C-alpha positions as CSV (number, residue, x, y, z in Angstrom):
1,M,-67.0,15.7,45.3
2,I,-69.2,13.4,47.2
3,L,-70.1,10.3,45.4
4,S,-74.3,10.9,46.0
5,E,-73.2,14.1,44.1
6,I,-72.7,12.2,41.1
7,Q,-75.2,12.6,38.3
8,D,-77.6,9.3,37.6
9,S,-77.5,9.2,34.0
10,I,-75.2,10.8,31.6
11,C,-76.4,11.6,27.9
12,G,-74.1,10.7,25.7
13,N,-72.1,7.6,27.0
14,G,-73.8,5.2,24.9
15,V,-75.3,3.5,28.1
16,V,-78.9,3.3,28.9
17,E,-79.1,4.5,32.5
18,K,-82.0,5.4,34.7
19,N,-84.3,8.6,33.4
20,E,-82.8,7.3,29.6
21,Q,-85.1,5.7,27.0
22,C,-81.8,5.5,24.7
23,D,-78.3,6.5,24.7
24,C,-76.8,6.4,21.3
25,G,-73.7,8.1,22.2
26,W,-72.3,11.9,20.8
27,E,-73.7,13.2,17.7
28,E,-71.2,11.9,15.3
29,D,-72.0,8.4,16.8
30,C,-75.4,7.8,17.2
31,E,-76.7,5.9,14.2
32,E,-80.1,4.5,15.6
33,S,-83.1,6.1,13.8
34,C,-85.3,6.9,17.0
35,C,-82.7,7.7,19.5
36,F,-81.5,11.4,19.2
37,P,-78.4,13.0,20.8
38,M,-78.9,15.7,23.7
39,R,-77.8,18.3,21.6
40,T,-79.8,17.6,18.6
41,N,-83.1,18.8,17.8
42,P,-85.2,16.0,16.0
43,P,-87.3,17.0,12.9
44,R,-90.9,16.4,14.0
45,M,-91.6,13.8,10.9
46,S,-88.7,11.9,12.6
47,L,-90.9,11.7,16.2
48,L,-94.2,10.9,14.5
49,V,-92.1,8.1,12.8
50,C,-90.8,6.8,15.9
51,L,-94.1,6.9,18.2
52,G,-95.5,4.8,15.1
53,R,-92.5,2.3,15.2
54,M,-93.3,2.3,19.4
55,L,-96.7,2.1,19.1
56,Y,-96.7,-0.9,16.4
57,A,-94.2,-2.9,18.7
58,A,-96.2,-2.5,21.8
59,L,-99.4,-3.3,20.0
60,A,-98.0,-6.5,18.3
61,K,-97.2,-7.9,22.2
62,V,-100.7,-7.3,22.8
63,P,-102.0,-11.1,21.2
64,V,-99.0,-13.0,22.5
65,V,-99.8,-11.9,26.1
66,L,-103.7,-12.3,25.8
67,M,-102.6,-16.0,24.2
68,I,-100.2,-16.9,27.4
69,A,-102.9,-15.8,30.0
70,A,-105.2,-17.6,28.1
71,L,-103.3,-20.8,28.5
72,K,-102.3,-20.0,32.0
73,L,-106.0,-20.1,32.3
74,E,-106.8,-23.1,30.9
75,K,-104.0,-25.0,33.1
76,N,-105.4,-23.6,36.0
77,A,-108.8,-24.8,35.3
78,E,-107.7,-28.2,34.6
């Protein structure tokens, strides 16, 4: 096998690689509530809960980013 033919990412190895959002390992190893192993069909409610958590986490960062931007503008204005 030529090295370039090796798969970019392997689902289930416990390492978040290119094109993966999470990798909690195999079914028996995965303990993360918002990361589902490759062969698992997650319940729809779990997907909605995880989407809500991701959205909340993203929105929680917005004020910090805006505050940093305002401080930089204020510093540059001096």
